[in-house]
PDB file of N, CA, C and O in Angstrom:
ATOM      1  N   MET A   1     -15.341  51.603 -38.371  1.00  0.00           N
ATOM      2  CA  MET A   1     -14.876  50.354 -37.821  1.00  0.00           C
ATOM      3  C   MET A   1     -15.839  49.244 -38.201  1.00  0.00           C
ATOM      4  O   MET A   1     -17.058  49.413 -38.190  1.00  0.00           O
ATOM      5  N   ALA A   2     -15.255  48.110 -38.535  1.00  0.00           N
ATOM      6  CA  ALA A   2     -16.072  46.957 -38.883  1.00  0.00           C
ATOM      7  C   ALA A   2     -16.592  46.301 -37.611  1.00  0.00           C
ATOM      8  O   ALA A   2     -15.894  46.279 -36.597  1.00  0.00           O
ATOM      9  N   PRO A   3     -17.806  45.769 -37.652  1.00  0.00           N
ATOM     10  CA  PRO A   3     -18.342  45.102 -36.461  1.00  0.00           C
ATOM     11  C   PRO A   3     -17.557  43.824 -36.161  1.00  0.00           C
ATOM     12  O   PRO A   3     -17.060  43.147 -37.061  1.00  0.00           O
ATOM     13  N   LYS A   4     -17.467  43.524 -34.880  1.00  0.00           N
ATOM     14  CA  LYS A   4     -16.754  42.307 -34.466  1.00  0.00           C
ATOM     15  C   LYS A   4     -17.585  41.070 -34.781  1.00  0.00           C
ATOM     16  O   LYS A   4     -18.808  41.069 -34.645  1.00  0.00           O
ATOM     17  N   ALA A   5     -16.901  40.035 -35.200  1.00  0.00           N
ATOM     18  CA  ALA A   5     -17.584  38.766 -35.453  1.00  0.00           C
ATOM     19  C   ALA A   5     -17.930  38.121 -34.117  1.00  0.00           C
ATOM     20  O   ALA A   5     -17.184  38.260 -33.148  1.00  0.00           O
ATOM     21  N   PRO A   6     -19.050  37.420 -34.061  1.00  0.00           N
ATOM     22  CA  PRO A   6     -19.395  36.757 -32.802  1.00  0.00           C
ATOM     23  C   PRO A   6     -18.356  35.678 -32.478  1.00  0.00           C
ATOM     24  O   PRO A   6     -17.780  35.081 -33.387  1.00  0.00           O
ATOM     25  N   PRO A   7     -18.115  35.427 -31.186  1.00  0.00           N
ATOM     26  CA  PRO A   7     -17.128  34.403 -30.828  1.00  0.00           C
ATOM     27  C   PRO A   7     -17.567  33.029 -31.316  1.00  0.00           C
ATOM     28  O   PRO A   7     -18.752  32.695 -31.310  1.00  0.00           O
ATOM     29  N   VAL A   8     -16.602  32.256 -31.729  1.00  0.00           N
ATOM     30  CA  VAL A   8     -16.877  30.907 -32.195  1.00  0.00           C
ATOM     31  C   VAL A   8     -16.904  29.982 -30.984  1.00  0.00           C
ATOM     32  O   VAL A   8     -15.955  29.947 -30.201  1.00  0.00           O
ATOM     33  N   GLU A   9     -17.983  29.243 -30.838  1.00  0.00           N
ATOM     34  CA  GLU A   9     -18.083  28.334 -29.707  1.00  0.00           C
ATOM     35  C   GLU A   9     -17.262  27.076 -29.990  1.00  0.00           C
ATOM     36  O   GLU A   9     -17.337  26.493 -31.071  1.00  0.00           O
ATOM     37  N   GLN A  10     -16.481  26.677 -28.994  1.00  0.00           N
ATOM     38  CA  GLN A  10     -15.671  25.469 -29.107  1.00  0.00           C
ATOM     39  C   GLN A  10     -16.538  24.264 -28.740  1.00  0.00           C
ATOM     40  O   GLN A  10     -17.315  24.331 -27.787  1.00  0.00           O
ATOM     41  N   PRO A  11     -16.413  23.168 -29.483  1.00  0.00           N
ATOM     42  CA  PRO A  11     -17.195  21.985 -29.115  1.00  0.00           C
ATOM     43  C   PRO A  11     -16.764  21.476 -27.741  1.00  0.00           C
ATOM     44  O   PRO A  11     -15.583  21.508 -27.396  1.00  0.00           O
ATOM     45  N   VAL A  12     -17.718  21.017 -26.980  1.00  0.00           N
ATOM     46  CA  VAL A  12     -17.449  20.518 -25.638  1.00  0.00           C
ATOM     47  C   VAL A  12     -17.073  19.046 -25.742  1.00  0.00           C
ATOM     48  O   VAL A  12     -17.784  18.251 -26.355  1.00  0.00           O
ATOM     49  N   ASP A  13     -15.948  18.698 -25.135  1.00  0.00           N
ATOM     50  CA  ASP A  13     -15.518  17.305 -25.105  1.00  0.00           C
ATOM     51  C   ASP A  13     -16.212  16.632 -23.932  1.00  0.00           C
ATOM     52  O   ASP A  13     -15.732  16.695 -22.800  1.00  0.00           O
ATOM     53  N   LYS A  14     -17.340  15.990 -24.203  1.00  0.00           N
ATOM     54  CA  LYS A  14     -18.143  15.377 -23.146  1.00  0.00           C
ATOM     55  C   LYS A  14     -17.428  14.220 -22.476  1.00  0.00           C
ATOM     56  O   LYS A  14     -17.661  13.942 -21.299  1.00  0.00           O
ATOM     57  N   ASP A  15     -16.565  13.549 -23.208  1.00  0.00           N
ATOM     58  CA  ASP A  15     -15.855  12.401 -22.648  1.00  0.00           C
ATOM     59  C   ASP A  15     -14.646  12.808 -21.817  1.00  0.00           C
ATOM     60  O   ASP A  15     -14.129  11.992 -21.054  1.00  0.00           O
ATOM     61  N   LYS A  16     -14.188  14.039 -21.945  1.00  0.00           N
ATOM     62  CA  LYS A  16     -12.980  14.468 -21.234  1.00  0.00           C
ATOM     63  C   LYS A  16     -13.168  14.367 -19.723  1.00  0.00           C
ATOM     64  O   LYS A  16     -12.299  13.845 -19.023  1.00  0.00           O
ATOM     65  N   GLY A  17     -14.277  14.854 -19.224  1.00  0.00           N
ATOM     66  CA  GLY A  17     -14.547  14.789 -17.789  1.00  0.00           C
ATOM     67  C   GLY A  17     -14.637  13.358 -17.300  1.00  0.00           C
ATOM     68  O   GLY A  17     -14.133  13.035 -16.224  1.00  0.00           O
ATOM     69  N   ARG A  18     -15.269  12.503 -18.076  1.00  0.00           N
ATOM     70  CA  ARG A  18     -15.377  11.085 -17.705  1.00  0.00           C
ATOM     71  C   ARG A  18     -14.009  10.414 -17.682  1.00  0.00           C
ATOM     72  O   ARG A  18     -13.708   9.639 -16.774  1.00  0.00           O
ATOM     73  N   ARG A  19     -13.177  10.713 -18.685  1.00  0.00           N
ATOM     74  CA  ARG A  19     -11.823  10.146 -18.740  1.00  0.00           C
ATOM     75  C   ARG A  19     -10.994  10.605 -17.553  1.00  0.00           C
ATOM     76  O   ARG A  19     -10.274   9.809 -16.952  1.00  0.00           O
ATOM     77  N   GLU A  20     -11.092  11.893 -17.211  1.00  0.00           N
ATOM     78  CA  GLU A  20     -10.327  12.419 -16.085  1.00  0.00           C
ATOM     79  C   GLU A  20     -10.741  11.742 -14.778  1.00  0.00           C
ATOM     80  O   GLU A  20      -9.888  11.409 -13.955  1.00  0.00           O
ATOM     81  N   LYS A  21     -12.037  11.539 -14.586  1.00  0.00           N
ATOM     82  CA  LYS A  21     -12.524  10.862 -13.379  1.00  0.00           C
ATOM     83  C   LYS A  21     -12.036   9.419 -13.340  1.00  0.00           C
ATOM     84  O   LYS A  21     -11.604   8.937 -12.292  1.00  0.00           O
ATOM     85  N   LEU A  22     -12.102   8.730 -14.472  1.00  0.00           N
ATOM     86  CA  LEU A  22     -11.644   7.350 -14.554  1.00  0.00           C
ATOM     87  C   LEU A  22     -10.150   7.259 -14.264  1.00  0.00           C
ATOM     88  O   LEU A  22      -9.718   6.369 -13.530  1.00  0.00           O
ATOM     89  N   ASN A  23      -9.359   8.160 -14.825  1.00  0.00           N
ATOM     90  CA  ASN A  23      -7.918   8.187 -14.563  1.00  0.00           C
ATOM     91  C   ASN A  23      -7.643   8.431 -13.087  1.00  0.00           C
ATOM     92  O   ASN A  23      -6.744   7.818 -12.511  1.00  0.00           O
ATOM     93  N   ALA A  24      -8.415   9.325 -12.471  1.00  0.00           N
ATOM     94  CA  ALA A  24      -8.234   9.614 -11.044  1.00  0.00           C
ATOM     95  C   ALA A  24      -8.550   8.391 -10.192  1.00  0.00           C
ATOM     96  O   ALA A  24      -7.837   8.107  -9.230  1.00  0.00           O
ATOM     97  N   VAL A  25      -9.602   7.672 -10.531  1.00  0.00           N
ATOM     98  CA  VAL A  25      -9.982   6.466  -9.781  1.00  0.00           C
ATOM     99  C   VAL A  25      -8.880   5.416  -9.886  1.00  0.00           C
ATOM    100  O   VAL A  25      -8.525   4.788  -8.888  1.00  0.00           O
ATOM    101  N   ILE A  26      -8.344   5.224 -11.072  1.00  0.00           N
ATOM    102  CA  ILE A  26      -7.279   4.241 -11.281  1.00  0.00           C
ATOM    103  C   ILE A  26      -6.027   4.653 -10.507  1.00  0.00           C
ATOM    104  O   ILE A  26      -5.422   3.824  -9.827  1.00  0.00           O
ATOM    105  N   GLY A  27      -5.638   5.911 -10.604  1.00  0.00           N
ATOM    106  CA  GLY A  27      -4.462   6.404  -9.889  1.00  0.00           C
ATOM    107  C   GLY A  27      -4.607   6.262  -8.382  1.00  0.00           C
ATOM    108  O   GLY A  27      -3.649   5.895  -7.702  1.00  0.00           O
ATOM    109  N   GLU A  28      -5.792   6.548  -7.850  1.00  0.00           N
ATOM    110  CA  GLU A  28      -6.032   6.425  -6.412  1.00  0.00           C
ATOM    111  C   GLU A  28      -5.891   4.983  -5.940  1.00  0.00           C
ATOM    112  O   GLU A  28      -5.338   4.726  -4.871  1.00  0.00           O
ATOM    113  N   GLN A  29      -6.390   4.041  -6.740  1.00  0.00           N
ATOM    114  CA  GLN A  29      -6.271   2.628  -6.365  1.00  0.00           C
ATOM    115  C   GLN A  29      -4.811   2.182  -6.323  1.00  0.00           C
ATOM    116  O   GLN A  29      -4.394   1.467  -5.412  1.00  0.00           O
ATOM    117  N   VAL A  30      -4.046   2.613  -7.316  1.00  0.00           N
ATOM    118  CA  VAL A  30      -2.627   2.255  -7.358  1.00  0.00           C
ATOM    119  C   VAL A  30      -1.934   2.797  -6.112  1.00  0.00           C
ATOM    120  O   VAL A  30      -1.196   2.066  -5.451  1.00  0.00           O
ATOM    121  N   MET A  31      -2.159   4.054  -5.785  1.00  0.00           N
ATOM    122  CA  MET A  31      -1.487   4.667  -4.641  1.00  0.00           C
ATOM    123  C   MET A  31      -1.965   4.077  -3.318  1.00  0.00           C
ATOM    124  O   MET A  31      -1.181   3.965  -2.376  1.00  0.00           O
ATOM    125  N   HIS A  32      -3.232   3.703  -3.234  1.00  0.00           N
ATOM    126  CA  HIS A  32      -3.752   3.097  -2.013  1.00  0.00           C
ATOM    127  C   HIS A  32      -3.036   1.771  -1.740  1.00  0.00           C
ATOM    128  O   HIS A  32      -2.680   1.475  -0.599  1.00  0.00           O
ATOM    129  N   THR A  33      -2.830   0.986  -2.785  1.00  0.00           N
ATOM    130  CA  THR A  33      -2.170  -0.311  -2.623  1.00  0.00           C
ATOM    131  C   THR A  33      -0.664  -0.153  -2.473  1.00  0.00           C
ATOM    132  O   THR A  33      -0.057  -0.800  -1.620  1.00  0.00           O
ATOM    133  N   LEU A  34      -0.056   0.696  -3.286  1.00  0.00           N
ATOM    134  CA  LEU A  34       1.394   0.875  -3.305  1.00  0.00           C
ATOM    135  C   LEU A  34       1.907   1.606  -2.075  1.00  0.00           C
ATOM    136  O   LEU A  34       2.973   1.277  -1.553  1.00  0.00           O
ATOM    137  N   GLY A  35       1.153   2.597  -1.609  1.00  0.00           N
ATOM    138  CA  GLY A  35       1.637   3.493  -0.565  1.00  0.00           C
ATOM    139  C   GLY A  35       2.247   4.705  -1.246  1.00  0.00           C
ATOM    140  O   GLY A  35       2.400   4.725  -2.467  1.00  0.00           O
ATOM    141  N   GLU A  36       2.599   5.723  -0.454  1.00  0.00           N
ATOM    142  CA  GLU A  36       3.129   6.953  -1.039  1.00  0.00           C
ATOM    143  C   GLU A  36       4.632   7.046  -0.850  1.00  0.00           C
ATOM    144  O   GLU A  36       5.118   7.102   0.279  1.00  0.00           O
ATOM    145  N   PRO A  37       5.381   7.063  -1.970  1.00  0.00           N
ATOM    146  CA  PRO A  37       6.834   7.206  -1.863  1.00  0.00           C
ATOM    147  C   PRO A  37       7.214   8.612  -1.418  1.00  0.00           C
ATOM    148  O   PRO A  37       6.442   9.555  -1.592  1.00  0.00           O
ATOM    149  N   GLY A  38       8.407   8.750  -0.842  1.00  0.00           N
ATOM    150  CA  GLY A  38       8.917  10.081  -0.502  1.00  0.00           C
ATOM    151  C   GLY A  38       9.117  10.890  -1.764  1.00  0.00           C
ATOM    152  O   GLY A  38       9.441  10.327  -2.810  1.00  0.00           O
ATOM    153  N   ASN A  39       8.935  12.185  -1.694  1.00  0.00           N
ATOM    154  CA  ASN A  39       9.105  13.090  -2.831  1.00  0.00           C
ATOM    155  C   ASN A  39       8.175  12.773  -4.001  1.00  0.00           C
ATOM    156  O   ASN A  39       8.558  12.938  -5.159  1.00  0.00           O
ATOM    157  N   LEU A  40       6.955  12.319  -3.706  1.00  0.00           N
ATOM    158  CA  LEU A  40       5.980  12.046  -4.766  1.00  0.00           C
ATOM    159  C   LEU A  40       5.678  13.336  -5.520  1.00  0.00           C
ATOM    160  O   LEU A  40       5.316  14.347  -4.919  1.00  0.00           O
ATOM    161  N   LEU A  41       5.829  13.292  -6.841  1.00  0.00           N
ATOM    162  CA  LEU A  41       5.498  14.448  -7.674  1.00  0.00           C
ATOM    163  C   LEU A  41       4.144  14.288  -8.346  1.00  0.00           C
ATOM    164  O   LEU A  41       3.319  15.202  -8.346  1.00  0.00           O
ATOM    165  N   LYS A  42       3.928  13.093  -8.926  1.00  0.00           N
ATOM    166  CA  LYS A  42       2.758  12.936  -9.767  1.00  0.00           C
ATOM    167  C   LYS A  42       2.489  11.466 -10.024  1.00  0.00           C
ATOM    168  O   LYS A  42       3.411  10.653 -10.095  1.00  0.00           O
ATOM    169  N   VAL A  43       1.212  11.138 -10.162  1.00  0.00           N
ATOM    170  CA  VAL A  43       0.801   9.823 -10.635  1.00  0.00           C
ATOM    171  C   VAL A  43       0.165  10.062 -11.998  1.00  0.00           C
ATOM    172  O   VAL A  43      -0.839  10.765 -12.113  1.00  0.00           O
ATOM    173  N   GLN A  44       0.751   9.478 -13.014  1.00  0.00           N
ATOM    174  CA  GLN A  44       0.291   9.676 -14.384  1.00  0.00           C
ATOM    175  C   GLN A  44      -0.440   8.424 -14.851  1.00  0.00           C
ATOM    176  O   GLN A  44       0.108   7.323 -14.796  1.00  0.00           O
ATOM    177  N   VAL A  45      -1.668   8.591 -15.306  1.00  0.00           N
ATOM    178  CA  VAL A  45      -2.451   7.476 -15.848  1.00  0.00           C
ATOM    179  C   VAL A  45      -2.700   7.781 -17.319  1.00  0.00           C
ATOM    180  O   VAL A  45      -3.349   8.770 -17.658  1.00  0.00           O
ATOM    181  N   ARG A  46      -2.180   6.927 -18.180  1.00  0.00           N
ATOM    182  CA  ARG A  46      -2.323   7.131 -19.618  1.00  0.00           C
ATOM    183  C   ARG A  46      -3.150   6.001 -20.227  1.00  0.00           C
ATOM    184  O   ARG A  46      -2.778   4.832 -20.130  1.00  0.00           O
ATOM    185  N   PRO A  47      -4.268   6.353 -20.853  1.00  0.00           N
ATOM    186  CA  PRO A  47      -5.048   5.312 -21.532  1.00  0.00           C
ATOM    187  C   PRO A  47      -4.281   4.797 -22.753  1.00  0.00           C
ATOM    188  O   PRO A  47      -3.700   5.577 -23.507  1.00  0.00           O
ATOM    189  N   LEU A  48      -4.287   3.488 -22.933  1.00  0.00           N
ATOM    190  CA  LEU A  48      -3.615   2.885 -24.083  1.00  0.00           C
ATOM    191  C   LEU A  48      -4.635   2.466 -25.131  1.00  0.00           C
ATOM    192  O   LEU A  48      -4.621   2.980 -26.249  1.00  0.00           O
ATOM    193  N   TRP A  49      -5.519   1.537 -24.781  1.00  0.00           N
ATOM    194  CA  TRP A  49      -6.623   1.139 -25.640  1.00  0.00           C
ATOM    195  C   TRP A  49      -7.685   0.522 -24.752  1.00  0.00           C
ATOM    196  O   TRP A  49      -7.387  -0.004 -23.679  1.00  0.00           O
ATOM    197  N   GLU A  50      -8.902   0.590 -25.201  1.00  0.00           N
ATOM    198  CA  GLU A  50     -10.050   0.094 -24.460  1.00  0.00           C
ATOM    199  C   GLU A  50      -9.895   0.275 -22.960  1.00  0.00           C
ATOM    200  O   GLU A  50      -9.909   1.409 -22.482  1.00  0.00           O
ATOM    201  N   ASN A  51      -9.750  -0.792 -22.211  1.00  0.00           N
ATOM    202  CA  ASN A  51      -9.665  -0.709 -20.746  1.00  0.00           C
ATOM    203  C   ASN A  51      -8.250  -0.946 -20.228  1.00  0.00           C
ATOM    204  O   ASN A  51      -8.080  -1.460 -19.123  1.00  0.00           O
ATOM    205  N   TYR A  52      -7.247  -0.587 -20.999  1.00  0.00           N
ATOM    206  CA  TYR A  52      -5.851  -0.792 -20.609  1.00  0.00           C
ATOM    207  C   TYR A  52      -5.156   0.553 -20.437  1.00  0.00           C
ATOM    208  O   TYR A  52      -5.364   1.485 -21.214  1.00  0.00           O
ATOM    209  N   TYR A  53      -4.319   0.632 -19.392  1.00  0.00           N
ATOM    210  CA  TYR A  53      -3.680   1.886 -19.027  1.00  0.00           C
ATOM    211  C   TYR A  53      -2.234   1.649 -18.611  1.00  0.00           C
ATOM    212  O   TYR A  53      -1.875   0.553 -18.180  1.00  0.00           O
ATOM    213  N   ARG A  54      -1.406   2.684 -18.743  1.00  0.00           N
ATOM    214  CA  ARG A  54      -0.060   2.696 -18.191  1.00  0.00           C
ATOM    215  C   ARG A  54      -0.107   3.696 -17.044  1.00  0.00           C
ATOM    216  O   ARG A  54      -0.513   4.843 -17.226  1.00  0.00           O
ATOM    217  N   VAL A  55       0.314   3.250 -15.851  1.00  0.00           N
ATOM    218  CA  VAL A  55       0.345   4.114 -14.682  1.00  0.00           C
ATOM    219  C   VAL A  55       1.796   4.288 -14.263  1.00  0.00           C
ATOM    220  O   VAL A  55       2.475   3.309 -13.951  1.00  0.00           O
ATOM    221  N   ASN A  56       2.278   5.532 -14.255  1.00  0.00           N
ATOM    222  CA  ASN A  56       3.641   5.849 -13.843  1.00  0.00           C
ATOM    223  C   ASN A  56       3.601   6.701 -12.584  1.00  0.00           C
ATOM    224  O   ASN A  56       2.815   7.643 -12.485  1.00  0.00           O
ATOM    225  N   VAL A  57       4.455   6.364 -11.624  1.00  0.00           N
ATOM    226  CA  VAL A  57       4.571   7.121 -10.387  1.00  0.00           C
ATOM    227  C   VAL A  57       5.890   7.878 -10.449  1.00  0.00           C
ATOM    228  O   VAL A  57       6.962   7.272 -10.470  1.00  0.00           O
ATOM    229  N   PHE A  58       5.806   9.214 -10.478  1.00  0.00           N
ATOM    230  CA  PHE A  58       6.992  10.059 -10.580  1.00  0.00           C
ATOM    231  C   PHE A  58       7.391  10.585  -9.205  1.00  0.00           C
ATOM    232  O   PHE A  58       6.545  11.021  -8.424  1.00  0.00           O
ATOM    233  N   ILE A  59       8.692  10.537  -8.922  1.00  0.00           N
ATOM    234  CA  ILE A  59       9.234  11.099  -7.692  1.00  0.00           C
ATOM    235  C   ILE A  59      10.370  12.056  -8.042  1.00  0.00           C
ATOM    236  O   ILE A  59      10.920  12.001  -9.141  1.00  0.00           O
ATOM    237  N   GLY A  60      10.714  12.927  -7.106  1.00  0.00           N
ATOM    238  CA  GLY A  60      11.818  13.848  -7.295  1.00  0.00           C
ATOM    239  C   GLY A  60      11.566  15.143  -6.555  1.00  0.00           C
ATOM    240  O   GLY A  60      10.502  15.347  -5.971  1.00  0.00           O
ATOM    241  N   THR A  61      12.559  16.015  -6.587  1.00  0.00           N
ATOM    242  CA  THR A  61      12.420  17.290  -5.905  1.00  0.00           C
ATOM    243  C   THR A  61      11.686  18.315  -6.763  1.00  0.00           C
ATOM    244  O   THR A  61      11.047  19.222  -6.230  1.00  0.00           O
ATOM    245  N   ASP A  62      11.768  18.180  -8.084  1.00  0.00           N
ATOM    246  CA  ASP A  62      10.988  19.012  -9.005  1.00  0.00           C
ATOM    247  C   ASP A  62      10.902  18.306 -10.346  1.00  0.00           C
ATOM    248  O   ASP A  62      11.557  17.287 -10.566  1.00  0.00           O
ATOM    249  N   GLY A  63      10.089  18.855 -11.241  1.00  0.00           N
ATOM    250  CA  GLY A  63       9.849  18.216 -12.527  1.00  0.00           C
ATOM    251  C   GLY A  63      11.085  18.001 -13.374  1.00  0.00           C
ATOM    252  O   GLY A  63      11.133  17.061 -14.168  1.00  0.00           O
ATOM    253  N   ALA A  64      12.088  18.857 -13.220  1.00  0.00           N
ATOM    254  CA  ALA A  64      13.302  18.737 -14.028  1.00  0.00           C
ATOM    255  C   ALA A  64      14.116  17.506 -13.646  1.00  0.00           C
ATOM    256  O   ALA A  64      14.882  16.986 -14.458  1.00  0.00           O
ATOM    257  N   PHE A  65      13.950  17.045 -12.417  1.00  0.00           N
ATOM    258  CA  PHE A  65      14.724  15.906 -11.940  1.00  0.00           C
ATOM    259  C   PHE A  65      13.831  14.731 -11.565  1.00  0.00           C
ATOM    260  O   PHE A  65      14.191  13.924 -10.709  1.00  0.00           O
ATOM    261  N   ALA A  66      12.678  14.634 -12.199  1.00  0.00           N
ATOM    262  CA  ALA A  66      11.724  13.568 -11.895  1.00  0.00           C
ATOM    263  C   ALA A  66      12.213  12.229 -12.441  1.00  0.00           C
ATOM    264  O   ALA A  66      12.818  12.153 -13.510  1.00  0.00           O
ATOM    265  N   THR A  67      11.936  11.189 -11.684  1.00  0.00           N
ATOM    266  CA  THR A  67      12.200   9.826 -12.136  1.00  0.00           C
ATOM    267  C   THR A  67      10.951   8.988 -11.887  1.00  0.00           C
ATOM    268  O   THR A  67      10.138   9.303 -11.017  1.00  0.00           O
ATOM    269  N   ILE A  68      10.814   7.931 -12.653  1.00  0.00           N
ATOM    270  CA  ILE A  68       9.694   7.016 -12.468  1.00  0.00           C
ATOM    271  C   ILE A  68      10.121   5.972 -11.451  1.00  0.00           C
ATOM    272  O   ILE A  68      11.034   5.185 -11.702  1.00  0.00           O
ATOM    273  N   SER A  69       9.453   5.969 -10.297  1.00  0.00           N
ATOM    274  CA  SER A  69       9.791   4.988  -9.262  1.00  0.00           C
ATOM    275  C   SER A  69       9.054   3.675  -9.476  1.00  0.00           C
ATOM    276  O   SER A  69       9.563   2.605  -9.140  1.00  0.00           O
ATOM    277  N   ASN A  70       7.854   3.762 -10.035  1.00  0.00           N
ATOM    278  CA  ASN A  70       7.055   2.569 -10.284  1.00  0.00           C
ATOM    279  C   ASN A  70       6.271   2.768 -11.568  1.00  0.00           C
ATOM    280  O   ASN A  70       5.866   3.884 -11.894  1.00  0.00           O
ATOM    281  N   SER A  71       6.061   1.680 -12.294  1.00  0.00           N
ATOM    282  CA  SER A  71       5.297   1.734 -13.528  1.00  0.00           C
ATOM    283  C   SER A  71       4.493   0.449 -13.650  1.00  0.00           C
ATOM    284  O   SER A  71       5.012  -0.647 -13.438  1.00  0.00           O
ATOM    285  N   PHE A  72       3.216   0.597 -13.994  1.00  0.00           N
ATOM    286  CA  PHE A  72       2.324  -0.557 -14.078  1.00  0.00           C
ATOM    287  C   PHE A  72       1.513  -0.503 -15.360  1.00  0.00           C
ATOM    288  O   PHE A  72       1.117   0.568 -15.821  1.00  0.00           O
ATOM    289  N   PHE A  73       1.277  -1.666 -15.922  1.00  0.00           N
ATOM    290  CA  PHE A  73       0.368  -1.845 -17.047  1.00  0.00           C
ATOM    291  C   PHE A  73      -0.884  -2.435 -16.427  1.00  0.00           C
ATOM    292  O   PHE A  73      -0.851  -3.559 -15.927  1.00  0.00           O
ATOM    293  N   VAL A  74      -1.994  -1.697 -16.450  1.00  0.00           N
ATOM    294  CA  VAL A  74      -3.191  -2.171 -15.758  1.00  0.00           C
ATOM    295  C   VAL A  74      -4.368  -2.324 -16.706  1.00  0.00           C
ATOM    296  O   VAL A  74      -4.484  -1.635 -17.720  1.00  0.00           O
ATOM    297  N   GLN A  75      -5.231  -3.252 -16.335  1.00  0.00           N
ATOM    298  CA  GLN A  75      -6.513  -3.425 -16.999  1.00  0.00           C
ATOM    299  C   GLN A  75      -7.567  -3.029 -15.983  1.00  0.00           C
ATOM    300  O   GLN A  75      -7.521  -3.472 -14.835  1.00  0.00           O
ATOM    301  N   ALA A  76      -8.514  -2.202 -16.391  1.00  0.00           N
ATOM    302  CA  ALA A  76      -9.543  -1.723 -15.480  1.00  0.00           C
ATOM    303  C   ALA A  76     -10.924  -1.973 -16.072  1.00  0.00           C
ATOM    304  O   ALA A  76     -11.107  -1.976 -17.290  1.00  0.00           O
ATOM    305  N   ALA A  77     -11.886  -2.182 -15.185  1.00  0.00           N
ATOM    306  CA  ALA A  77     -13.278  -2.306 -15.608  1.00  0.00           C
ATOM    307  C   ALA A  77     -13.783  -0.938 -16.047  1.00  0.00           C
ATOM    308  O   ALA A  77     -13.083   0.060 -15.880  1.00  0.00           O
ATOM    309  N   SER A  78     -14.970  -0.879 -16.597  1.00  0.00           N
ATOM    310  CA  SER A  78     -15.505   0.389 -17.100  1.00  0.00           C
ATOM    311  C   SER A  78     -15.713   1.421 -15.990  1.00  0.00           C
ATOM    312  O   SER A  78     -15.787   2.617 -16.271  1.00  0.00           O
ATOM    313  N   ASP A  79     -15.809   0.973 -14.722  1.00  0.00           N
ATOM    314  CA  ASP A  79     -15.958   1.910 -13.603  1.00  0.00           C
ATOM    315  C   ASP A  79     -14.609   2.335 -13.019  1.00  0.00           C
ATOM    316  O   ASP A  79     -14.568   3.120 -12.071  1.00  0.00           O
ATOM    317  N   GLY A  80     -13.493   1.819 -13.581  1.00  0.00           N
ATOM    318  CA  GLY A  80     -12.159   2.190 -13.122  1.00  0.00           C
ATOM    319  C   GLY A  80     -11.534   1.215 -12.147  1.00  0.00           C
ATOM    320  O   GLY A  80     -10.367   1.374 -11.787  1.00  0.00           O
ATOM    321  N   LYS A  81     -12.275   0.212 -11.711  1.00  0.00           N
ATOM    322  CA  LYS A  81     -11.720  -0.767 -10.777  1.00  0.00           C
ATOM    323  C   LYS A  81     -10.667  -1.607 -11.489  1.00  0.00           C
ATOM    324  O   LYS A  81     -10.928  -2.196 -12.538  1.00  0.00           O
ATOM    325  N   ILE A  82      -9.469  -1.653 -10.902  1.00  0.00           N
ATOM    326  CA  ILE A  82      -8.367  -2.409 -11.499  1.00  0.00           C
ATOM    327  C   ILE A  82      -8.647  -3.899 -11.354  1.00  0.00           C
ATOM    328  O   ILE A  82      -8.914  -4.391 -10.258  1.00  0.00           O
ATOM    329  N   VAL A  83      -8.581  -4.611 -12.482  1.00  0.00           N
ATOM    330  CA  VAL A  83      -8.830  -6.052 -12.471  1.00  0.00           C
ATOM    331  C   VAL A  83      -7.554  -6.860 -12.683  1.00  0.00           C
ATOM    332  O   VAL A  83      -7.505  -8.041 -12.340  1.00  0.00           O
ATOM    333  N   ALA A  84      -6.524  -6.235 -13.242  1.00  0.00           N
ATOM    334  CA  ALA A  84      -5.245  -6.922 -13.451  1.00  0.00           C
ATOM    335  C   ALA A  84      -4.142  -5.879 -13.568  1.00  0.00           C
ATOM    336  O   ALA A  84      -4.375  -4.746 -13.990  1.00  0.00           O
ATOM    337  N   SER A  85      -2.922  -6.292 -13.181  1.00  0.00           N
ATOM    338  CA  SER A  85      -1.779  -5.392 -13.258  1.00  0.00           C
ATOM    339  C   SER A  85      -0.511  -6.179 -13.503  1.00  0.00           C
ATOM    340  O   SER A  85      -0.313  -7.262 -12.952  1.00  0.00           O
ATOM    341  N   THR A  86       0.350  -5.613 -14.343  1.00  0.00           N
ATOM    342  CA  THR A  86       1.673  -6.188 -14.572  1.00  0.00           C
ATOM    343  C   THR A  86       2.691  -5.085 -14.386  1.00  0.00           C
ATOM    344  O   THR A  86       2.637  -4.092 -15.110  1.00  0.00           O
ATOM    345  N   PRO A  87       3.624  -5.211 -13.442  1.00  0.00           N
ATOM    346  CA  PRO A  87       3.685  -6.241 -12.413  1.00  0.00           C
ATOM    347  C   PRO A  87       2.551  -6.033 -11.398  1.00  0.00           C
ATOM    348  O   PRO A  87       1.849  -5.023 -11.432  1.00  0.00           O
ATOM    349  N   ASN A  88       2.392  -6.998 -10.508  1.00  0.00           N
ATOM    350  CA  ASN A  88       1.389  -6.864  -9.455  1.00  0.00           C
ATOM    351  C   ASN A  88       1.708  -5.640  -8.613  1.00  0.00           C
ATOM    352  O   ASN A  88       2.874  -5.339  -8.359  1.00  0.00           O
ATOM    353  N   ILE A  89       0.684  -4.946  -8.186  1.00  0.00           N
ATOM    354  CA  ILE A  89       0.865  -3.765  -7.332  1.00  0.00           C
ATOM    355  C   ILE A  89       0.918  -4.253  -5.889  1.00  0.00           C
ATOM    356  O   ILE A  89      -0.058  -4.794  -5.368  1.00  0.00           O
ATOM    357  N   LEU A  90       2.066  -4.056  -5.253  1.00  0.00           N
ATOM    358  CA  LEU A  90       2.263  -4.501  -3.874  1.00  0.00           C
ATOM    359  C   LEU A  90       2.625  -3.307  -3.002  1.00  0.00           C
ATOM    360  O   LEU A  90       3.196  -2.328  -3.482  1.00  0.00           O
ATOM    361  N   LYS A  91       2.293  -3.392  -1.729  1.00  0.00           N
ATOM    362  CA  LYS A  91       2.633  -2.334  -0.772  1.00  0.00           C
ATOM    363  C   LYS A  91       4.151  -2.206  -0.695  1.00  0.00           C
ATOM    364  O   LYS A  91       4.849  -3.173  -0.391  1.00  0.00           O
ATOM    365  N   GLN A  92       4.657  -0.997  -0.974  1.00  0.00           N
ATOM    366  CA  GLN A  92       6.107  -0.760  -0.930  1.00  0.00           C
ATOM    367  C   GLN A  92       6.473   0.387  -0.023  1.00  0.00           C
ATOM    368  O   GLN A  92       7.614   0.467   0.432  1.00  0.00           O
ATOM    369  N   TYR A  93       5.548   1.270   0.254  1.00  0.00           N
ATOM    370  CA  TYR A  93       5.863   2.475   1.022  1.00  0.00           C
ATOM    371  C   TYR A  93       4.931   2.593   2.208  1.00  0.00           C
ATOM    372  O   TYR A  93       5.035   3.545   2.982  1.00  0.00           O
TER     373      TYR A  93
END
């Protein structure tokens, strides 16, 4: 039998953890201001470029029937604090 090759180490994405934390901070701010809709499934924060993000709030009974109840284009500071939003995020729930 031939000896097994040593496992190949995968490079660690050092920015992945930072991005996930930043996305969580942005999503939490949106939900704090907006309120929580009934049947909330997920808050999706997608980075677009630099400090700009698309935040979608999905509702429904399951993923197959999810709809976007709210969607925002936000600008955030480097710490995740939202500085601008289109449309404005207002309390709805």
